[in-house]
DOKOL-747020 format. One record per residue (C-alpha): residue number from 1; x, y, z. Coordinates in pm, 1 decimal. Layout:
<nodes>
<node NUM <X Y Z>>
...
</nodes>
This chain:
<nodes>
<node 1 <9593.6 7989.4 -8399.8>>
<node 2 <9344.1 7796.2 -8612.5>>
<node 3 <9344.0 7509.1 -8359.1>>
<node 4 <9269.8 7750.3 -8076.0>>
<node 5 <8986.0 7906.6 -8277.5>>
<node 6 <8840.2 7564.1 -8358.5>>
<node 7 <8854.5 7464.1 -7991.5>>
<node 8 <8678.7 7786.8 -7892.8>>
<node 9 <8401.5 7727.4 -8149.0>>
<node 10 <8357.5 7369.9 -8025.0>>
<node 11 <8322.3 7490.9 -7665.9>>
<node 12 <8060.5 7746.9 -7767.8>>
<node 13 <7871.1 7483.5 -7967.3>>
<node 14 <7847.3 7241.1 -7673.7>>
<node 15 <7754.9 7524.5 -7435.8>>
<node 16 <7474.5 7629.3 -7671.3>>
<node 17 <7363.7 7266.1 -7711.6>>
<node 18 <7355.8 7217.0 -7333.7>>
<node 19 <7146.7 7531.0 -7289.9>>
<node 20 <6895.7 7416.3 -7555.7>>
<node 21 <6866.0 7069.9 -7400.6>>
<node 22 <6813.1 7226.3 -7058.4>>
<node 23 <6529.7 7442.0 -7187.6>>
<node 24 <6366.4 7144.3 -7359.7>>
<node 25 <6386.9 6934.7 -7041.7>>
<node 26 <6247.0 7218.9 -6833.0>>
<node 27 <5950.2 7265.8 -7064.1>>
<node 28 <5876.7 6894.1 -7089.5>>
<node 29 <5905.6 6818.6 -6715.1>>
<node 30 <5582.8 6799.4 -6507.6>>
<node 31 <5510.5 7127.3 -6334.8>>
<node 32 <5373.2 7103.0 -5984.7>>
<node 33 <5251.8 7462.3 -5990.8>>
<node 34 <5045.0 7394.6 -6299.9>>
<node 35 <4869.1 7106.2 -6124.3>>
<node 36 <4772.5 7303.5 -5810.9>>
<node 37 <4496.3 7511.1 -5973.3>>
<node 38 <4331.3 7191.3 -6101.7>>
<node 39 <4331.1 7039.8 -5752.3>>
<node 40 <4205.0 7361.4 -5595.5>>
<node 41 <3935.2 7386.1 -5859.3>>
<node 42 <3810.7 7036.8 -5778.8>>
<node 43 <3811.3 7110.8 -5405.8>>
<node 44 <3630.1 7440.7 -5446.9>>
<node 45 <3360.7 7271.8 -5655.8>>
<node 46 <3253.2 7049.2 -5364.5>>
<node 47 <2941.4 7190.8 -5192.3>>
<node 48 <2979.3 7202.4 -4813.9>>
<node 49 <2678.9 7227.9 -4583.6>>
<node 50 <2728.7 7325.2 -4218.0>>
<node 51 <2451.1 7211.5 -3985.2>>
<node 52 <2383.7 7346.6 -3638.1>>
<node 53 <2580.8 7151.8 -3379.6>>
<node 54 <2369.1 6973.0 -3119.3>>
<node 55 <2354.6 7133.8 -2775.6>>
<node 56 <2071.3 7060.7 -2534.9>>
<node 57 <1965.1 7271.5 -2236.9>>
<node 58 <1772.4 7201.9 -1920.1>>
<node 59 <1400.6 7168.6 -1993.4>>
<node 60 <1162.9 7438.5 -1867.7>>
<node 61 <1034.1 7385.5 -1513.8>>
<node 62 <659.4 7440.6 -1489.6>>
<node 63 <659.5 7402.9 -1109.3>>
<node 64 <844.3 7695.7 -952.3>>
<node 65 <868.8 7515.7 -618.1>>
<node 66 <1119.7 7266.3 -762.8>>
<node 67 <1472.4 7350.8 -664.0>>
<node 68 <1675.4 7457.4 -971.4>>
<node 69 <1977.1 7257.4 -1073.0>>
<node 70 <2309.1 7382.1 -929.2>>
<node 71 <2505.2 7614.8 -1149.0>>
<node 72 <2790.7 7452.7 -1338.9>>
<node 73 <3139.6 7597.9 -1288.0>>
<node 74 <3239.6 7876.5 -1522.2>>
<node 75 <3601.6 7938.2 -1620.6>>
<node 76 <3737.2 8284.3 -1555.8>>
<node 77 <3726.4 8472.8 -1887.2>>
<node 78 <4039.8 8633.9 -2020.2>>
<node 79 <4074.0 9007.0 -1991.1>>
<node 80 <3916.6 9199.3 -2279.0>>
<node 81 <3789.8 8871.1 -2430.2>>
<node 82 <3466.9 8883.4 -2628.3>>
<node 83 <3235.6 8620.1 -2480.3>>
<node 84 <2965.7 8445.6 -2683.1>>
<node 85 <2720.1 8483.3 -2397.1>>
<node 86 <2707.8 8601.6 -2035.7>>
<node 87 <2673.6 8390.8 -1722.1>>
<node 88 <2349.8 8571.3 -1642.7>>
<node 89 <2185.7 8461.9 -1970.8>>
<node 90 <1930.6 8181.8 -1953.3>>
<node 91 <2068.7 7842.4 -2065.0>>
<node 92 <1846.4 7826.2 -2377.1>>
<node 93 <1975.5 8169.6 -2482.7>>
<node 94 <2333.3 8063.9 -2413.9>>
<node 95 <2296.7 7748.8 -2623.3>>
<node 96 <2125.1 7934.1 -2906.9>>
<node 97 <2396.2 8199.4 -2925.6>>
<node 98 <2679.0 7946.0 -2910.1>>
<node 99 <2529.5 7721.0 -3179.5>>
<node 100 <2449.0 8018.2 -3401.9>>
<node 101 <2793.4 8175.9 -3361.8>>
<node 102 <2965.1 7844.3 -3432.1>>
<node 103 <2773.6 7782.2 -3754.7>>
<node 104 <2816.6 8139.3 -3876.5>>
<node 105 <3189.7 8146.5 -3798.4>>
<node 106 <3254.6 7806.9 -3956.0>>
<node 107 <3073.8 7899.4 -4277.9>>
<node 108 <3268.7 8225.0 -4304.6>>
<node 109 <3596.8 8046.0 -4235.5>>
<node 110 <3528.9 7785.0 -4503.6>>
<node 111 <3425.6 8049.8 -4755.6>>
<node 112 <3739.6 8253.7 -4690.0>>
<node 113 <3936.2 7936.1 -4769.4>>
<node 114 <3775.7 7909.2 -5112.8>>
<node 115 <3510.3 7647.8 -5035.6>>
<node 116 <3142.2 7658.1 -5134.5>>
<node 117 <3005.0 7656.5 -4782.3>>
<node 118 <2646.7 7724.4 -4680.8>>
<node 119 <2449.2 7682.3 -4362.7>>
<node 120 <2146.6 7458.1 -4348.0>>
<node 121 <1999.2 7130.8 -4235.7>>
<node 122 <1885.6 6993.0 -4570.5>>
<node 123 <2056.0 6738.9 -4793.0>>
<node 124 <2203.7 6792.3 -5138.0>>
<node 125 <2254.4 6531.6 -5414.1>>
<node 126 <2627.1 6553.4 -5355.0>>
<node 127 <2882.1 6728.9 -5140.1>>
<node 128 <3009.2 6725.5 -4783.7>>
<node 129 <2805.0 6784.8 -4472.1>>
<node 130 <2953.7 6890.5 -4136.8>>
<node 131 <2773.4 6783.6 -3820.9>>
<node 132 <2871.1 6811.4 -3457.9>>
<node 133 <2755.4 6742.1 -3103.9>>
<node 134 <2855.8 6897.6 -2771.8>>
<node 135 <2935.6 6625.7 -2520.5>>
<node 136 <3132.1 6565.7 -2201.8>>
<node 137 <3254.6 6272.6 -1990.2>>
<node 138 <3077.5 6165.4 -1674.2>>
<node 139 <3236.2 6027.5 -1356.2>>
<node 140 <3285.9 5688.7 -1524.9>>
<node 141 <3441.0 5853.0 -1834.4>>
<node 142 <3141.3 5768.4 -2052.7>>
<node 143 <3075.3 6015.4 -2331.0>>
<node 144 <2741.6 6187.8 -2277.8>>
<node 145 <2555.7 6462.4 -2456.5>>
<node 146 <2587.8 6793.9 -2278.6>>
<node 147 <2292.9 6965.7 -2115.4>>
<node 148 <2384.5 7330.0 -2072.6>>
<node 149 <2270.2 7461.6 -1736.4>>
<node 150 <2208.0 7119.6 -1580.8>>
<node 151 <2486.6 7153.1 -1325.9>>
<node 152 <2756.1 6929.5 -1472.5>>
<node 153 <3086.5 6954.5 -1278.5>>
<node 154 <3285.2 6978.0 -1603.0>>
<node 155 <3412.0 7316.7 -1710.5>>
<node 156 <3464.1 7217.9 -2073.7>>
<node 157 <3272.4 7072.0 -2363.3>>
<node 158 <3398.4 6790.8 -2582.0>>
<node 159 <3291.4 6889.5 -2931.4>>
<node 160 <3279.3 6600.2 -3179.1>>
<node 161 <3264.4 6702.8 -3546.3>>
<node 162 <3210.1 6463.2 -3836.4>>
<node 163 <3221.0 6499.1 -4216.1>>
<node 164 <2955.8 6311.2 -4414.4>>
<node 165 <2910.6 6237.2 -4783.6>>
<node 166 <2563.0 6356.8 -4882.2>>
<node 167 <2559.8 6139.3 -5194.8>>
<node 168 <2531.4 5827.6 -4979.8>>
<node 169 <2278.7 5704.8 -4728.7>>
<node 170 <2257.2 5913.6 -4415.9>>
<node 171 <2485.9 5791.1 -4140.7>>
<node 172 <2453.3 5889.3 -3774.9>>
<node 173 <2713.0 6096.4 -3596.5>>
<node 174 <2648.6 5886.3 -3288.6>>
<node 175 <2409.7 5629.3 -3146.3>>
<node 176 <2250.3 5608.0 -2804.4>>
<node 177 <2400.5 5344.0 -2577.7>>
<node 178 <2180.4 5051.0 -2481.8>>
<node 179 <2211.8 5130.9 -2109.4>>
<node 180 <2118.0 5480.6 -2000.2>>
<node 181 <2182.1 5571.4 -1635.4>>
<node 182 <1958.4 5839.7 -1488.3>>
<node 183 <2120.7 6175.7 -1423.4>>
<node 184 <2014.6 6538.0 -1397.0>>
<node 185 <2362.2 6664.3 -1482.2>>
<node 186 <2417.1 6490.7 -1817.1>>
<node 187 <2238.5 6388.9 -2129.3>>
<node 188 <2228.1 6032.8 -2263.3>>
<node 189 <2537.2 5818.5 -2308.8>>
<node 190 <2638.7 5810.0 -2674.8>>
<node 191 <2857.2 5590.9 -2894.9>>
<node 192 <3033.3 5780.9 -3170.9>>
<node 193 <3043.7 5663.3 -3531.7>>
<node 194 <3403.2 5566.8 -3610.2>>
<node 195 <3325.6 5499.7 -3976.7>>
<node 196 <3318.2 5869.5 -4069.4>>
<node 197 <3600.4 6127.2 -4049.4>>
<node 198 <3563.0 6246.9 -3690.7>>
<node 199 <3756.5 6497.7 -3480.9>>
<node 200 <3736.9 6597.6 -3113.9>>
<node 201 <3787.5 6947.8 -2977.8>>
<node 202 <3780.2 7092.7 -2626.8>>
<node 203 <3593.4 7415.1 -2559.1>>
<node 204 <3526.0 7614.4 -2242.3>>
<node 205 <3161.7 7624.1 -2141.7>>
<node 206 <3184.0 8001.6 -2142.7>>
<node 207 <3390.0 8041.4 -2460.5>>
<node 208 <3522.7 8352.5 -2625.7>>
<node 209 <3485.2 8438.2 -2992.6>>
<node 210 <3856.6 8367.5 -3032.0>>
<node 211 <3811.9 8017.2 -2886.7>>
<node 212 <3541.9 7938.7 -3141.9>>
<node 213 <3744.0 8086.9 -3428.6>>
<node 214 <4044.8 7867.3 -3344.6>>
<node 215 <3833.7 7552.2 -3359.7>>
<node 216 <3668.6 7663.4 -3683.8>>
<node 217 <4014.1 7718.4 -3833.3>>
<node 218 <4110.7 7362.3 -3740.9>>
<node 219 <3788.1 7218.7 -3880.4>>
<node 220 <3836.0 7408.7 -4206.8>>
<node 221 <4198.2 7294.3 -4239.9>>
<node 222 <4105.0 6930.0 -4175.7>>
<node 223 <3819.0 6943.0 -4426.0>>
<node 224 <4039.6 7095.1 -4693.1>>
<node 225 <4298.9 6819.8 -4646.5>>
<node 226 <4025.3 6559.1 -4674.0>>
<node 227 <3888.1 6709.3 -4994.4>>
<node 228 <4232.1 6753.5 -5147.1>>
<node 229 <4305.3 6384.9 -5087.7>>
<node 230 <4000.6 6277.4 -5289.3>>
<node 231 <3762.8 6555.2 -5394.0>>
<node 232 <3575.3 6335.0 -5644.3>>
<node 233 <3457.3 6112.9 -5358.4>>
<node 234 <3218.9 6390.9 -5256.7>>
<node 235 <3106.3 6467.6 -5612.7>>
<node 236 <2973.0 6123.5 -5708.6>>
</nodes>
């Protein structure tokens, strides 16, 4: 009887000891959840400036006898889709509304993700700046700036978006190519800067609000991943 009681006490002792050691190990182990707020705090402290994306339009025609450029093809809008602009709007109005809606939507999307995002064209001592340009390929697959309303046969934009560190010297999003073929349908040929984080998106030339929101969601997700990888790089 005494041996059985001693064995029972020994079992309880080792069970209690195992429980205590488990608690100590749990408390002393690194906690991933405790590190997340610190990372998020560093990311949210990075100022983000969204600039208006570049989109040119056909220049005004002082001579009314000049034949206007042919209308570029317009994709058929989805039923009940909210368009940014109408086909009947003048190209400068179309470009203005698209650029304005893009910047406004992107800022709101970044802010809803916890980032300090503002809209503007100025520079700050530190932080991240988002710039973009609407482009499209020509018949030789050269990347050219888009001219809305110039009669390009393409039905989509290629939107190139780059992230820049405002603490460093200003870098270009693109450079003009040395050879520039003449064309009424396209803008100049450009060479993109591959030394900055750059992403390409496709967008209908008569986009819906949903189309723009999807791209803004992708831009925001990519920026957050970039900042989480090294947020201090944009704070120096």
